[in-house]
N, C-alpha and C positions, 0 to 999 in steps of 0.2 A: 595613528598606528600604521605601521607598514603592513602591506597586504599579506606578506608571509606570516607575520605575527598574528594577523587577524584569522587566517585560515587555521593556524595552530590553536588559536584561542577557541575556534568552533569545536575542534576535537576535544580540547580540555573541558569546555563547558558541557559537551555531551556526556563525558564521563561523570562530571559532577551531577548533572541532571539525573543520570541513571541511578546514582547512589542516593540522592536526596529527594527525588520526586519534584513536582512542580510547585512553584511558589504560590499559586492561587488555590492550593488545597487538593488538586488532582494528583495525589501522591501515588507512587508505586505501591501496589496493593498486593496482599497475599491472597491465597485462595480461600481464606476465611470468608471472602465476599462472594464466592461462587454461588450461583442460583440454588435455592433450597431444593429445587426439583432435581438437581444434578445427582446422578446415580453412580458415576464413576469415582473411584478413589482419587482424591486430590493430594498433592504433596504437602508436606508441612509448611507452615509459614516461613517466609524468608529463604526458601529453597528453590526459587525459580531457576531453571537451567540457563546455561550460558546462551546469550543471544535472545533472551526473552525478557521483556519489560512490560509490566502491567500498570495501568493508571485507572482511576475511578473518575467517571464523568456522570454526575447525577446517579441514576439507578443502574447505569451501564458500566461494566468493566471492559476496558479495551486493552488488548494485549498485542504488542508488536512481536512477531516471530521471524527472526532473521533466517533466511533459507540457505545462505552461503557462509563460508568460513569468514572470520573477521579480516579486515585489512584490504578490502576491495577498493580500488582506485579507478575513477573515471578520468581518462587522459584528456588533456586540454584539446587535442585535435578532434575529439568527439563533439565539440561545441561549435556552433556557428552563430552569426549575428554581430560579430565584431571582428576586427583585424586580429590575426593570430598573434601579432606582437603585443596588442593590448591585452588579449586574454592571458598571455604569458606574464604580463605585469600583475594582473589580478590573481593569478595562481602560479607563482614562480617555482613551485615544486614540481610542475609538469602535470599536475592532476589534482583532483579533490576527492575526499572520501565519499563513498557511496555504499549501497548494499542492495540486496534483493530480498524482499520480505512479503509476508501476508499479515493480516490483522484478524484477530479473533474478538468478536463482540459477544459478551454474555449479558443478556437483558431479558426480563420478563420470563425467566426460566428457560430461555432458548439460547442456543449457540449458533452464531453466524460467522462464517468465514468470509472475509473480504479478500478475494483472490486466493489462489492455491499455489503460487510460485512455480518453480521449474519442474518438479517431479522427477529430477534426475537421481541416479543412485546415490550421489553424495549430498542430496538436498536434506536440509535440516528440519523442514516443516513437520513431517510425520514423527520423527524421533522426539521432537519438542512437544508435540501434542501428547504423545505417549508419556513423556516425563511429567506432563501436567495431569495425567490420569484421564485423558480424553481419547476415546476410541473413534475411529472413522464413522461408525454408525451413530455416534452421539451428536454429529453435526446436523443441525436442523435445516440450515439455509446456507447457500453459497451465493454471494453477490459479486459479480464480475465487473471490474472497472473497464477492461477492454480485452481484445482477443489475441494479444501477443503471447508467445509461448511461455514467458516467465510469469504469466498470470493464470493461464489455463493449464499449464503442464502438469500440475499435481492432481488434476481431476481424473486422469486415467492411468492405469498400470496394466501393461500387456493388453491394451485395448478395452479393458473392463473398468466400470466406474469404481473409484476408490471410496466414495462416500455414498453408501447404498440407500440412505434415508433422506438425503439432502434435497430440498427443493431449490432449483437453480434459477436465479434472476439475472437477466441481461437486458441492456437497453435495446429498444427496437432499431434505432439507427445503426448501432454497432452490428447487430445481427444481420440486418439487411445488407449492409455494405460488404461484410465478409462473405455472405452467402451468394451475393449476386453481382458484385462489381467486377468487371473484367480486369481492372487494375490490380485486384487482389487474388486473381485466379491461381497464380503460381504459389501463393502463400496460404491457400485456403484449407489444405488437407487436414491439419491438426484441429482447427476450429470446427470444421465440418464433422470430423469423427467425434469430437467431444460433444457437440450439440446433439448428434445422433444418439450417442450413448445415454444421454440424460433426457431424451426427447419426451418421455412420459411425465417428467417432473420439471419441464422447462417453462419458464414464465418470462414474457417480454413486457417491458414497461416503457412509458414515455419519460423523458428527462424532466425532473421536477416531481415525479410521483413519490409518495410515501410508501415504503415497503414494510413488511412485517417486522415488529420490534421497534417501530417508530423511527426507522432509519430513512432519512430523506435523501433522495437522489438529486444530484446537481449537475447541470450542464458543464462539462469540462472539455468540450470538443476541441480538437486540434491535433493532439498527439495521435489520435485515430478518429475516424468519422463519428463515432458515438461514445467517445471516452466519457466516463462518469466519475464524479466525486461523490462521497457519501458523508452525511452529517449525522452524528448521534450526540445529542445534548450539545456540549461545548467542544466537541472534537470534529474536525473536518479532515477526512481521509481523502487526500487529493489524487490517489493513484499515481500516475506518472507525470504529475504537474511539474516536478523537477527531477532531474537525473544527477545533478551535482549541486546540492544546496548551498555550499560555500561560495559558489559562483552565482547561481541563478537567483537566490533570494536578494542579493545585492544588485544584480544585473538581470532582471527578468526578461530583458530583450534577447538574451542568449537562449538558444534552443539546442537540444541534442539533435544529432543527425537522424535520430529515429523518428522525430516528429514529422507526421505526414503533411500537415498544413501549418507552416511556420507562422503566418499572421494570426491564425485562430489560436494556435498554441500560446503565443505571446499574450494575446488578449485574455485567454482563459487563465493563464498563470497570474497575471496582474489582478484579474477580477477575484479569483479565489483568495489570494493573499489579502486583498483589501477587505473582502467580506469577512474573513476570519479575524482580521485586526479590529474592524469596526464592531464586531459582535463578541469580542473578548474570547476568541476561540484558540484552541491549540491546533497546530498543523501536524498532520501525519501524512506519510506517503511511502510508497513501496520501494523507493530508492533513497530514503533518508538513512544516513549512518546512525549508529547507536547514539541515543537510546530510542530512536524512531519517533520522537515527539519534539516539536519546536514551538516555544511560546513567544519568543521575541525575535524579530527580524527587521 
């Protein structure tokens, strides 16, 4: 199959997956599976808002929430690791589908946000949570994959915490790098302000630790110094392990220009993909296009 047809096939498969759910039984679920302890009003079944896809993994419901409008494309020139001519052959349309998203995990009667996306005026995270009947104060935990603005940005509004009851978990190597590294000094302000605002509810953990709700943290270092993936049941949420799935799943040697340590990023990407495949897991990630879950690659 020609590369152009393959990329278009990825988009078509994404639409099909969003409509039918996954073949191994982790189907798109309605809010009838919400935790019994949930007190907020939930929308009726089959009324998930646009840009929201839910799947069930064991006792956990995992929901992809797109933060941006549909149609986002990552241009070919944003990738390195191969000659630009070769990349153009693999992605002849000049770019590949991408998105910016967060994930909501509902398990053991708790609600966990994995990242909080951009927090811009046009961001869709908060309206989508509201459409799901979830208020900011109903978020129990926030687990951060890394400290870039499209992952931390939704935590503050006008300098104040958006999620007043959430306990915040960040990896120790990510925190230490952003708070102390001279190389990150000019990019530190947002991360520093966010960590300060949640200081009384901030928890640091070692890569590999198990967090509340049975969520396991996994070393995904490379994109940033303490980049984390999270595992819940058979779902591996890889953070920014890929920025353009249609290119990088087939060619994991490619990196986005945002990756801070290219060799480690390549190693982590290959390791996460292999681990998920060997353990029969579904891949999720903050820059996957709709439906936000990939089972075969």
